N, C-alpha and C positions, 0 to 999 in steps of 0.2 A: 478768892484769889484766882486770877486767870492764869492759864498756862498754855503751852502749845497744844496740849490735848484738847483744850476748849476750842481752839481754832479748827483743829481737825474735826471735832464733833460738829461745829457749826457748818463746815463744808459738807460733811456727810448728811446732816439734817437738811441743808439747803437742797442738795441733790435729791434726797428722798422725797421731800415735800413737793418739789417741782415735778419730779417723775410721777408721784402719786396723783397730783392734781391734773397733770397732763393725761394720765391713764384714765381718770374719770371722764375727761373731755372726749377721749377716744371712744369710750363706751356710749357717751351721749351721741356722737356721730353715728355709731352703729345703730343706735335706737331710732334716731330721726330718719335715717336713710333706709331703715328696715333691711339692713344687710345681714348676712349670715355672721353671727357673733365671732366664730372662730376665724373665718376668712378676713373679716374686718380688722380684728385684733392683730393678726399676722401681718397684714398689709401696713397697718399703722406702725407696728413695732419695727418692721424691716425698713420702712420709709424713714422713720425718725432716726433709727440707728445709722442708716447710710448718710443722712444729713449731718448727724453729729460727727461721724468719721470724716466727712468731707470738710466740716468746719475745723476739725483738729488738724487735718492734713494741709489745707490751704490757708488757715488762719495766719500763721507766721509769714507766709508769702504775701498775703494781703496787707499785713501791718508794715512789712518792709517796703512794699511798693507804694503804699499811701503816704508814708512819711519820708520817702526819697532818701533812704539811708546811704551813707558813704562808709563802707567798711574800712577800718584802718589797717594799713599794712604794718608789719613789725618795724618799730623804730620811728613811725610817723608822729606819734605823740608819746615820747618816753615817760614823762611824768604821769600821764593818765594810765599808761600800761602798768607802771611800777605800783601806783596807788591801788589800782583794781586788783593786781596780783597779790599785794600784801593783805588786803581785806578778804579776798577770796581764800587765801591760804589760812588765814585766821578763822574763817568760817567753815573750813573743811570742804570747800567747793572747788570744782574744776574751773579753770580760767574761762570766763565767757568770751564770746566774740565781741569785739569793741567796734562801735560805729558812731559817727557823728551825723547830725542833721543840720543842714545849712538853713538855720532859722534863728532869728535874733531874740526870740523869747527864751527865758530861762526855764528849761524843763528837761526831764529824763524819763526813760522807761525801759523795762525789760520784757522780753517775750521769747517764746520758743516751744518746742514740743517736749523737751525733757531737760533735766538739770545739765546733762552733758552737752547739749547744743543750744544753750541759752544765749541770747544776744543782749548786751547792755548798750543802749544808745543815749547819747547826751547831745543836747542842742548846743550850737555854737554860742548862743546867748548865755547859757548857763556857765560855760567856761570863761566868758568875758565878764559877766556881772557878779559872780560869786568869787570869794577868795578860796584858797586851796583847802582850808579847814572846812568851810561850808560845803565844798564839792565832795570832800571825804564823807561828810554826813549824808549827802544825797546818794553817793555810791553805796554806802553801807545799807541805806534804806532799800535801794533797788536789789542788792544782793540778798536782803532779807526776804524779798518776794521769791527769789530763786530758792533760797533755803527752805521756805515754807511750801514751795511748789504750787502756790495759789494761782499763779497766772495760767497754769495748765488747767486747773479746775474751772477758772473763769472762762477760758476759751470754750470748754466743753459745755458748761452749764448755760452759758449765754445763748446756746443754740436753741433751747426749748422756747424761750419767749419769741425768738425769731420765727420758729416754725409756727407758733400760734398766731403771730401777726400775719404771716403770709397766708395761712389758712383763712383768717378773718377777712382779709382783703379779697381773696379769691371767692370766698363763699358769698360775701355781701354783693360783690359785683355780679356773680352768677345768679344770685337770687333776684336782684333788681332786673337783670336782663331777662331771666325766665319769666318773671311776673309781668314785665312790660310786653313780652312777645306773646303771652297766652292769657290775655285778660278775659276771654270768653271760655277758657278751658277749666275743667274741674281738677286739672293736675295741680297738686299743691307742692310740687318740688321747689318752686320759687320761695314759698314761705318757709319750707324746711331749711333751705340754704341760708335764708336771712337769719333764722334762729341759730343755726350753726355759726354764722358769722359773728353774731352778737356774743354767743358763748365763747367763741375763740378769742374775741377781743377782751372779754373779762379774764380769761385764762392768761392772756398776754400781760395784762396789768398786774395780776397776782404774782405770776412767775417773775416778771420784771422787778417788782418790789423785793422779792426774795433775793434775786441776784444782786440788786443794788445794796441791800443790807449787808450781804457778805462782802461786797466790794469795799464798803466803808470800814468794816471790821478788819479786813486784811491790811488796810492802810495803817491802822493803829498798831497792829502787830509788827509791821515793817518799821514803823517809827521807833517802837520800843527796842527792836533788834538793833537798829542803828545806834541808839543811845548806849546799848550794852557793848557792841563791838568797838565803837570809837572811844568809849569811856568818857565821852564829853557830849551830853545832850544839847548843850548850847550851840554846837556846830549846826545841828539840824534845825533848832529853833530859829536861828538867824537865817538859815537858808530858806525855810518855809516862808518867813516874812518877806524876804527879798523876791522869792519866786512868785508869791501871790501878788505883790505890788507890781512886779515886772510884767506878769501876764495881763494885769488889768490895763496896762498902757498899750497893749497890742490892739491895732485897729480892728482886727477880726479874730474871733476865737476859733481855734482849730477844732474840727469835729471828728477827725480820725483818731482812733485808738485812745479815746478819752479816758477810759477806765484803766489803761496801762500806765498813764503818766503819773509822776509823783504828785501833780496837782492838775485838776481839771481846769483848762483855760477859761471856759465859759463861766464856771462857778466862781473862779477867782475874780473875774471882771465884775460879776454881779455883787460879790461880797464887798469889794472896795467901793464900787459905785454907791451901794446903799449907805456906806459910812460917809462918803463925801457929800451925799445929799443932806446929811445932818451934821456937817462939819462944825457949824457954829455951836451946836448943842454939846459936842464932844470936846471942843477947844476950851478947856477949863480956865487956862490962863490968858485966853483971848490974845495970843500972840500971832494968830494966823497960821500956825503950824501945829500939827498933831505930833507930840513927842511919843516916845515908846510907851509910856504909861497911859497916856490919853488914848493911844491907838488900841492898847490892850482892853481898856474899859469899853471903848466903842465896839470892838469886836465881840466882847462878852455880852453887851447889851443887845447887839444886833442878832447874835446867835440864839437869844432867848425869846425873840419875837415869835408870835404865832405863825406868821407867814414863813419865817426862816425855818421853823421846825417842821411845818408841813412840806415846804419845798425840799428840805433835806431828805425826805423819804425817797425822792426820785434822784438823789445825788449819788455820784460814783465815789465821792470823797467826803470825809467829815469836814465841818467848818475848820478853817485854819486855826481859829482861836482854841478850839477843843484839842487840836493836835499839839499846839504849843503848850497848853496848860498841862497836858499829860507829861510832856517832856520836862516841864519845870518841876513837876512832882518827882520824877525820876532823878532830876538834878539835885533836888533837896535831899533825897535819900542817899545819893552818892556822897554828898558832902558830909553826911553823918556817919558814913562808913557802913551803913546797914544794907546796901544794895549788893546783890550777888547773882550769880548765874541762875540759881534756882528761883529767884524772884524777878527774872527778866521781864515777864509779862504781867506782873502783879498789878500794874496800874492801868491795864487795858480795860 
């Protein structure tokens, strides 16, 4: 049975594994460059620490700038303010800052440096394409992220793969440049840099996979939290279906802040595209339209394909079908009267 302690444990484990693997990489750099071990370690730790602090400090600013937020003034959207305030109060959270994004796709996200200065942003497309009950489900999901503080962990943790990637690019470039400029020299610094570059890229992949696994897990926990707070999982079930379909119609998938969205635009587009490529196979009654049941079966089958399972390792979000199925399990438990606060995350 899963609980919030499991999410916290997963966060702590992810941070420890990423830091441990990154630490091994630092020692490898010290070894290959034949540096003084103490000096090399201090430089690496201080440099990494400063980078993580910088990521933590400017991360929210970068998210706000890249998504072109419009912060709402008091009274600008009374229904949204009232709804968020009600759910925040029920969750025991301070009222987040509210913002809208002038974007026709249905999406929403939260970010910030702490629970007290979190921002909840919704796309204009979400407010237009979803009904009020569905929007409540989305808001509760996003406040679940605030409740779990996972967006803060993700902001900090995602710095390690980024550092490894930057080191990899710089080392590989430096190694090729050094090797090309000293072909007749016995200096092997170019080869050492190339080895470091390759190692850094491997570390980047490993730490990236760890971060992505945690990202997917936190989405399930936020979904479960939404079901509990609203006491109606169907709100979020319907919202996720509409969001996935709506994002698939967008001519271009957004690349900014993908992990923070309630659904990754690129993954949603690919998910629906894969189904539509096999539409005739999934259209069981051959009426030219995939009804709800046919769509569920299609999503279930697609999610079990080898390609989808391999691709999901690099995904920020779980497949929509798996999220909806978990919500349906919660819905069934609620209907029997067996669902309670102490079992909030038991289906994760």
